[in-house]
N, C-alpha and C positions, 0 to 999 in steps of 0.2 A: 576369319581370314587373319593372315600374319604380316605384320610390318616389320621393315628391315630395321627401323628404329625399337620397335618394342624388343627383337630380339637381343638388340645390342645391349638394351637396358637389363635384360635379365642376364645375359652373361655378364655385365659390371654387377649388379648386384650380387650375383653368386660368389664373384672372385672377392667382393667386400663382407661379405658377409658368410481245453480239452473240449472238443465240443459234443455234445449228448445226443441221444436219439430225437430229443424233445424240439431240436431245432433242425430235422430233416425237412421239413417244409421249407426251411430257408433255401434249400438248395435248388428250389424250382427254379426253371429258366426265365428270365424276363428279358430275352433279346428282341429284336426288333423282325418285324415281319415285311422283306422286301424281295419282291418277284422281278430278277433279270434273268437275260439271256445268259446262259454260261459261257465264260470268257469274254464277254463285251462289255465295256463300261456303260453305266447309265446314270444321267445326271438327275436326281430327282430332289425334291424339298421334303421339310419335315412334315407338312400338312399331309404327306400320304404315307406317313409312318405310323406305325401302331404296335403296341407292345404285345407279345405273342407267347403268353405263359403255356406251360404244358398242359396238355389235356387229361382227362380223366381223374384229378385229385378228388379223395374221397375223405370225408371225418372219420372218427374212430367208431362210428356206427354204421358206418360203409355208404352215407349219404354223401351225394356229390357235391362238392364244395361251388357254391355260386361264384358267378363273375361279378367283378365290381362295374357297375354301369358306366362310369366317367372313364377308367383306365381299362377296363378289358381284362384285368389280372384278377386271378382266383382270391376271393375274400378269404383269407385264411388268417387277417388278425382279428383281435378281441373285437367284437361288435359293441361294446360297450366304451372302448376308447382306450387311451394310454391311460395306465393306472396312475394315480397321484404320486406327483413327485416334486421336490423342492431342493434345487441346484442354485450354486453361487457363479455370477457372470463376470465379466472381465473388472468390471467397476465394482466388484463386491458386494452387488445388490442380488436378492434373493428371485430367483425366476422359476416360476412353477407352472405345472399344467393347466392351471385353471388361468394364470396371467397369459398364456399364449393363446388360450381359448378367444372365439371372436375374429380370428384370422387365419387363412390357411397358411401353412410353414413346410418348408423343407429341413431335412435334420440330417445332419453325416455324423461319423465316429472317426474321429483321428487321435493323435497324439504327436507333440509338437517336436520331439527328438526322433520321430520315426525316420528311418533310412529305406522306407520302401514306397507304397503308393500314395501316402498320407499327402505329401504336395500337390499331387495330381487330383486328389479329392478336393481338396482345399482351393487349388486353382478353378476345377470347375464349379465349385461354390461361389467363388469371387464373379465367374462369367454369370452365373445363375442370377446374381445380385444385380451385375449390370444389366442384364435384359429385364429385370422385372423390378427395376426401380420407381417405375412409374404408377405401381399399382401397390397397393395395400395388403401387404403380404410380410411373412417375417422368414428370416433364415437363423437355423441353430446349427453350430458346430458344439458337439458335446464330447471331452476329452475321456479317451478311456485309461490314461495316465495319470490320476488326479493327484498323486504323491510329488511327480515333478511339475505337473502343469496346473502350481498357482493360479489367482485370478491376476497377480502381476506379469506373469509369463504370458497366459493368454492374451493380456492387454497389448503387449509387446507384438504377439504373435498376429493379432487383430490389425495392428498397424501395418506390418511386413505387406500384408495382402489387400492394404488401403481399404479394411472394411469400414462401412458404415454402421457403428454399432448399435446405431437407435433402432435399427432393422435387421441386424444380423448380431447375435448372440453368442457369446462362447462360455460356455457353462463347462464347471468341476464340481465334483461333490463327493461323497464317501465311494469308493470302488465298489465296493460289494452292491452297493444300491444302483450305480450305473451300468454294471455288467449284469445285472439282474434285470434290470429295465431294458435293457438292450436284447437279452436274449428270450423273456416271456412275455414281451409287449410287440418289439418290433422283429422279433422271430428271427434275428441276424446271429451269426457265430461273433462270440468275443472270448478272449482267454487271455492268460500270462503265463509266459515261459518262465517258470521259476528255477531252473535247472541251472548248476553251475556252469554249464556250456553255453547259457544264451548269449546270443550277440547284441552289441549294445546297438540301439536303435531299432531293433528287431523283437522286441521282448513280449510283443503283444499280437495276438490272431484278430482280425477283425474285417469287417467287411468294407468292401467298394463303394457299396448300394447307398444311394440317397433315398431317403425316406418321404412320402408324401403325406402330409396329415391335412386333415381339413378342419374348419373351423369350430367345429364340436369335438376336436380332439381324437377322431378316428384315423388311422390309418388307412391310406387308399391304396396305395402300390408302392414299390420299389425299382429304383432305376440306376444303373451302373454309372457312376461318374466317369467313367474312362471311356464312355461309348458315347460319342456325341450325338449321334440318332437318340439315344435314349433321354439324354439330357436336354434334347430339344423336345422331346414328347414329355419330359416334367415341367418343360417351361411353360409349356400350351396348358398343361392340366392345372398348373399353380394358378396362371392368370384366368382360367375358366373359372375355378372356384372362388377366386377373390371377385369376379366380375358377373357371373353367369353367362358371359359369353366366350367363346372360343375365338382366342387373336387370329390376325392374319399372321402367316409364316415370315420372318424376317429374310432380308435378300441372303445373310449372311449364314444362314443357315441350311444352305445348299450342300449337299454332300456329294461325294463320288463313291459309287458302290461297285466292285470288282466282284463277280461271281458270287454276289449274295453278302460280301464282307464289306461293310462299312469303313471307309479310310480311318485311322487312329487319329486321335487329336495331335495336329502340331505341338511340338515341345516348347515352342514361342507362345502357344497359345494358352499356357498355363502361368505366364509371367505377370508378376506386377507391371503395372502400366510403366513405372519409372525404369524398370528392367529393358522393358520393351525399347524404350527410347535411344540405350546405349548402343545398339549398331549404327543408327544414323549420325550419334553423337561420334564414334570411331571413325566413321566415314567421312565427317566432316573435317576430323582432326587430321586425316590423311589427304583429304582434299589442300587444307591448310599448307601441310607439309608439303606438298606439290609445289604449290605457289610460291611458297618462301624458298626454295630451292630454284625454281625459275628465274625468279628477282635476284636471288644470290648471286646465279651465274650470271645475269646480264650486268649487273652492278661490278663485280671482278673484270669482266670483258672492258668494262670502262674506267677502270682504275679505281675504282672507289673502294678501295681496301676497307673502311671502316665500316661503310655500309654492308658491304659483304660480310663481315665478321658480324656485327650484329643480326642479322638476316640467317645465318648459320647457327649461332647459338639461339634464336628465336625458334628455328627448326627442331633443335635438340629438345626443348624446353617443350614444345608440342609434343614431342613424342614422349616426355614423360607424362604429360596429362592423359596421352593415349594408351600408355600403359596401364596407368590406373585404372581408367574405364575400361579396358580390355580385359584385365584380371579381373573386376567386380563383376562384368558380364558373365564371364565364363563361370565364376565361382557362382553366381546365381542360377545359371542355368542348371549346372549340376545340382545344386541344392533344392531346387524346386522342381526338375522335370528328371534328373538322372541323366540327361543328355548331355552329350559331348559338343553337339552344334547342329546346324540345321543342312537337312539335305537339299542338294540341289533339283530344282522340279522340273527343269527344262528336258524335252526329248528333241531326238531327231539330229540333226548335223550340230545344233546349238550345243548338244552334249558334250562332245569331242572339244569344239573350239572351248567351252566352259573349263573341261577338265585340263586342256593343254596352257591356259591361261595361268589356272590356279598351281601345277605342277610347275611352271617355270617362276611364278611368284614366291612359292616356298623355297623352292632352289635357290634362287638369287638373294631371297632374304637371307638365307642362312649365312650370306657373304657377307651382307652389309655391315653386321657388328664389328667385326673386324676391321674393315675397310674404314668405316665411317670413326670408330675410336683412335684410329691410329691416324686418319687424315686431320682428324679435329687436335689431336695432340700434339702433331708435328706443327701446325698453326699455331697453337698456344705457346710453343717453344721457341716461336720464330724461326723454325727450319723452312724457309720457304720455297727452296728447291724441290725439297725431297715431298713437302706438303702438294706442291703444284704435280708431280709426278704421279701421285697416287690419287689426287682428286681427279684427273681425268679419267680413270677407271671406278672412282666411288661415285662420281654424280649422276652418269647413265644409269647405273645399278640401282642406287637410291629411288632416283625418278622412278625407275621402270615399277619397282616395289610400291611405290607410293601410288601412281597411277592405276596400276592393276588391283590396289587392295579397295579404292573406289569402286572400280569397274564391278571387281566380284559382290561387291556389296549391292550393288543395283542388278545384277543378272541374279542374287539371292532374293532380294526382298520385292522387288519391283518389277523386273523384266518377266521372272519367271517365278513367282511365288507359290505355284500352287493353287490347288482348289482349297476354298475357306470355309471351316467348319462353322 
């Protein structure tokens, strides 16, 4: 949503200032098996979801590759488990495959400078961490760009995602060892683009799969981190490995499926919690601006000029705080998800109503910067008659923009938030 005061401040600021054949098995599908009637939406929960790898895989001797009894995926990973490794975590401590044994864990592969899917992968891992915090499991994020991802960098990265590093390790180490481990043990694609034309933040090819490893260090399956259904299944398998009992599905694991396609993860679900609070803070600031505007109007009608002046200056300062929160939120939204904003989920008659409000909100907000700045400047210069003439126009427009800013927030996040993943 756009606040008129936001645009005013923005204008003011501007004026002042290679994967080999050995990885072929990694291309095996691990999508979800969901039966629906074509064209009809179906509401299901994750307890009905199973991974469905492709059938008919055989080894080099032509023998069928067996299915893992837990995940139902083809058991293509080394039966002896992940080979020995020792990497360094975010605190400079050594973490090995032996130290991870004894607890099942999920491991993902990212790099902190990534401008591709890595924020989505780590966001999905954070959600997995939240949903398994009551269980004795571990999570691991392994950097594929150790030259830049030092322990210090990974420590800040972990803080950004609110990670509990006592159970979620961020690892780095020699690049050749990391890439070899990923390719030969997890059978996942990984590689570096070393050409002169390589793009910043896109130097590495890697998988978005999260790997499930049991307490003995044996890989049990892979799950696409960008697919909420697969991550729900991963959560269930991880808890089952830790407790021996399959957990009950969580209410928020319900998914909308349209013609066999699972609804993608909403961008806001991938944000750290502190970022998720910003839309509510922005709405509260818009609400406060509304109250200040109305109170200021009442005061000037009663002849209380000094109180009116203080209230209008307070409205302006509220807009400054709003601007900071608004910019931080949209920076974080783009940084973590690559998305520019939340889509309206309402259907039917409410949809044209919402967009009518949104269009008028944006259009009038474009007028507020000029009107507000000129109105305030005239008052500060003591040009009272000219101030009053313009204030008659500025006040209702500014008030409408502030009120509709709050209304748009509630319509987006509370009245019509869409199905929750």
